C-alpha positions in Angstrom: 29.2 81.7 -17.0 26.6 84.4 -19.0 23.6 82.3 -20.5 25.0 84.2 -23.9 28.3 82.3 -23.5 26.8 79.0 -23.7 26.3 77.0 -27.3 22.8 75.4 -28.2 23.8 73.1 -30.8 21.5 69.9 -32.5 21.2 67.0 -30.4 23.3 64.1 -31.9 24.4 61.0 -30.9 27.6 61.7 -29.2 25.2 64.0 -26.7 23.4 61.0 -25.2 25.9 60.5 -22.3 25.2 63.9 -21.1 21.7 64.0 -21.6 21.1 60.9 -20.2 23.5 62.2 -16.8 21.2 65.6 -17.0 17.8 63.2 -16.6 19.7 61.5 -13.9 20.2 64.7 -12.1 16.7 65.6 -12.8 15.6 62.2 -10.8 14.4 60.7 -13.8 14.1 56.8 -14.5 15.3 57.1 -18.1 18.1 54.4 -19.2 20.3 55.0 -22.4 18.1 52.9 -24.3 14.9 55.6 -23.6 17.1 58.2 -25.0 17.9 56.4 -28.4 14.3 56.0 -28.4 13.6 59.7 -28.2 16.6 60.8 -30.4 15.1 58.2 -32.9 11.6 59.5 -33.1 12.6 63.6 -32.4 14.8 66.2 -33.3 16.4 68.2 -30.4 19.0 70.5 -29.0 21.5 70.6 -26.6 23.0 73.2 -24.6 26.5 72.9 -24.3 28.8 74.2 -21.6 32.1 73.4 -23.1 31.7 70.1 -23.7 29.7 69.0 -20.5 25.2 68.9 -21.6 23.5 71.4 -19.3 20.0 71.7 -21.1 17.7 69.3 -23.5 15.1 69.9 -25.4 12.9 67.5 -28.1 10.2 67.8 -30.2 8.4 64.3 -31.7 6.0 65.3 -34.4 3.4 63.3 -35.7 3.1 64.2 -39.2 1.7 67.0 -40.2 -1.3 67.0 -37.3 0.7 68.0 -34.1 4.0 67.4 -32.2 5.4 67.3 -28.4 7.7 69.2 -26.7 9.6 67.2 -24.2 13.0 66.3 -22.2 12.6 69.9 -21.0 15.8 69.6 -18.8 18.1 72.6 -17.5 21.4 71.8 -15.1 20.2 72.6 -11.5 23.4 74.9 -11.4 22.0 77.0 -14.6 18.7 77.3 -13.7 17.6 81.1 -13.2 19.1 82.5 -16.3 16.5 82.1 -19.4 17.8 79.1 -20.5 14.3 76.9 -19.8 12.6 79.7 -22.2 15.7 79.7 -24.6 15.0 75.5 -24.5 11.5 76.1 -25.3 11.5 78.4 -27.9 13.7 76.2 -29.8 11.7 73.2 -29.8 8.8 75.0 -30.5 10.6 76.5 -33.8 11.3 72.6 -34.6 7.5 72.0 -34.4 7.6 74.4 -37.3 4.4 76.0 -36.6 2.6 73.0 -35.7 0.1 72.5 -32.6 2.2 71.4 -29.7 1.5 69.5 -26.6 3.3 68.7 -23.6 3.0 67.8 -19.3 4.2 70.3 -17.4 5.8 69.8 -14.2 4.7 72.1 -11.3 7.9 74.3 -12.0 7.8 75.0 -15.6 4.1 75.4 -15.7 4.7 79.3 -15.1 7.1 79.3 -18.6 4.8 77.3 -20.6 1.5 79.7 -19.8 4.0 82.9 -20.5 4.4 81.1 -24.1 0.7 80.4 -25.1 0.3 77.2 -23.6 -3.6 76.4 -22.1 -4.2 73.8 -19.0 -5.9 71.0 -20.8 -6.2 67.9 -18.1 -4.2 66.9 -15.3 -1.9 63.1 -15.8 -1.4 60.8 -12.8 2.2 58.7 -12.4 1.4 55.2 -10.8 4.3 52.3 -10.5 5.6 49.4 -8.7 4.6 45.8 -8.4 1.5 43.9 -9.0 0.0 41.5 -7.0 -0.9 38.0 -9.5 -3.6 38.7 -11.7 -5.9 36.3 -14.0 -5.6 37.3 -17.7 -8.8 38.4 -19.0 -10.4 35.7 -21.3 -11.1 38.2 -24.1 -8.2 40.0 -24.4 -5.3 38.2 -27.0 -1.8 39.1 -28.4 -2.2 41.3 -31.6 -1.2 39.7 -34.6 1.0 41.9 -37.9 -2.5 41.7 -39.4 -3.8 44.3 -36.6 -1.2 47.1 -36.6 -3.6 48.9 -39.3 -6.4 48.5 -36.8 -4.0 49.8 -34.5 -2.6 52.8 -35.9 -6.4 53.7 -36.8 -7.7 53.6 -33.2 -4.5 55.4 -31.9 -5.4 58.6 -33.9 -9.1 58.7 -33.0 -7.9 58.6 -29.9 -5.1 61.0 -30.0 -6.1 63.2 -33.2 -2.7 63.0 -34.7 -1.1 59.8 -36.6 1.5 58.1 -34.4 2.6 55.7 -36.8 6.3 55.7 -36.4 5.6 55.8 -32.8 3.5 52.5 -33.2 5.9 50.9 -35.1 9.0 51.6 -33.5 7.0 49.9 -30.3 6.4 47.5 -32.5 9.7 46.2 -32.2 10.5 47.6 -28.6 7.2 46.5 -27.1 4.4 43.9 -27.3 0.6 44.2 -28.0 -2.7 43.0 -27.1 -6.0 43.9 -28.4 -9.6 43.5 -27.8 -11.8 42.7 -30.6 -15.3 43.0 -31.2 -17.3 41.8 -34.5 -14.2 40.7 -35.9 -12.2 44.1 -35.9 -10.1 45.8 -32.9 -11.8 48.0 -30.6 -8.9 48.4 -27.9 -5.8 47.8 -27.5 -2.7 47.8 -25.2 1.0 48.1 -25.5 4.3 47.2 -22.8 7.6 48.2 -23.1 10.7 48.2 -21.4 11.2 51.5 -19.7 13.3 53.1 -16.7 13.2 50.7 -13.8 10.9 47.9 -15.3 8.2 48.4 -17.7 5.5 51.1 -18.8 1.9 49.9 -20.1 0.7 52.9 -22.9 -0.6 53.8 -24.5 -4.0 52.1 -24.1 -6.7 52.5 -26.4 -10.6 51.6 -25.8 -14.3 52.4 -26.0 -14.9 52.6 -22.4 -13.4 52.1 -18.8 -14.2 48.2 -18.3 -12.4 47.7 -21.8 -9.1 49.7 -20.4 -9.1 47.7 -17.0 -8.7 44.3 -19.1 -6.1 45.7 -21.4 -4.2 46.4 -18.6 -5.0 43.6 -17.0 -3.6 41.1 -19.1 -0.3 42.9 -19.9 0.0 42.7 -15.9 -0.9 39.3 -16.2 2.1 38.8 -18.5 4.3 40.5 -16.2 5.0 39.2 -12.7 7.1 40.5 -10.5 7.7 43.4 -13.0 7.9 46.6 -11.8 5.6 48.8 -13.6 4.4 52.0 -14.7 1.5 53.6 -15.9 0.1 57.6 -16.8 -3.2 58.5 -17.1 -5.5 61.4 -16.9 -7.6 61.7 -13.5 -10.8 62.5 -15.5 -10.9 58.8 -16.5 -11.6 56.9 -13.3 -8.5 54.5 -13.4 -6.4 55.7 -10.5 -7.8 54.3 -7.2 -8.3 50.9 -9.1 -4.2 51.6 -10.0 -3.5 51.8 -6.5 -5.6 48.6 -5.3 -3.6 46.7 -8.0 -0.4 48.0 -6.2 0.4 50.7 -8.6 0.6 53.8 -6.1 0.7 57.1 -6.8 4.2 59.3 -7.5 3.9 61.9 -9.2 2.2 63.8 -12.5 2.2 66.7 -13.9 -0.4 68.8 -16.0 -1.4 68.3 -19.7 -1.1 71.5 -22.0 -1.7 72.5 -25.1 -0.5 75.7 -27.8 -3.0 76.3 -30.8 -5.1 74.3 -32.8 -8.0 72.4 -31.7 -8.6 68.6 -29.8 -9.3 66.7 -32.9 -9.8 63.4 -31.0 -12.9 61.3 -31.1 -15.4 60.7 -28.7 -15.3 56.9 -29.8 -12.3 56.1 -27.9 -10.1 57.6 -25.4 -6.2 56.9 -24.6 -6.8 55.7 -21.0 -2.7 55.1 -20.4 -0.3 57.4 -22.1 3.2 56.2 -24.3 4.6 58.3 -22.0 5.1 61.6 -20.5 7.4 62.6 -23.4 5.4 61.0 -26.3 1.6 61.5 -25.0 
């Protein structure tokens, strides 16, 4: 079938089963609940061949600051026909001119570069089961009163307001915080995802605090399959491997338009996941 005979429509709840099947074909670990989260926080399109979903892309907007393009998948039988470019253009159109970010696979890198994305870093994925660890004494579970400070720290680190994402995570996961001088100076989050749970985002002023925030989450999830996505330049990769979270892949962080507005005061040491940054 020619590409122009395929139908591109807005993603709806009726398409989620087909989108889930497509991500499984690609070897991605997403559950239906993970697609439902992405759908709730994003706008998207699907490509239909009859009633079959053969392509997807989502755009997650963070206010007026930026957007991420994610869940770009093309059915393996449809590749090589320019469908990926059409999906990416739909994602960029949905961003409405906002600066865009994404995590690219090696296969997608040439396409994204041709659309004006530039490489800004490398992301590694670690996963597995950790041995028992003791929770750091200066980390605690977050209270509702901490959420405003958590949102402010995340905006400093990410360079955009992700309040809607963090509000979703508040109900789907659990936050831990480090406080210095009576104020939240770092936080970590964990939630169900894929085969087990993902730890992220993790935001801290330094690597030592980031490790403490991660260890606190690990200590509460003994015998749980865990995943963490982190940038290669943050110095966590070998430490995570020592804990039992082996490196299994990763991608290239890319941006299109705008400038990085992140503050040097704090950094994002682990992503919410590769879709949300």
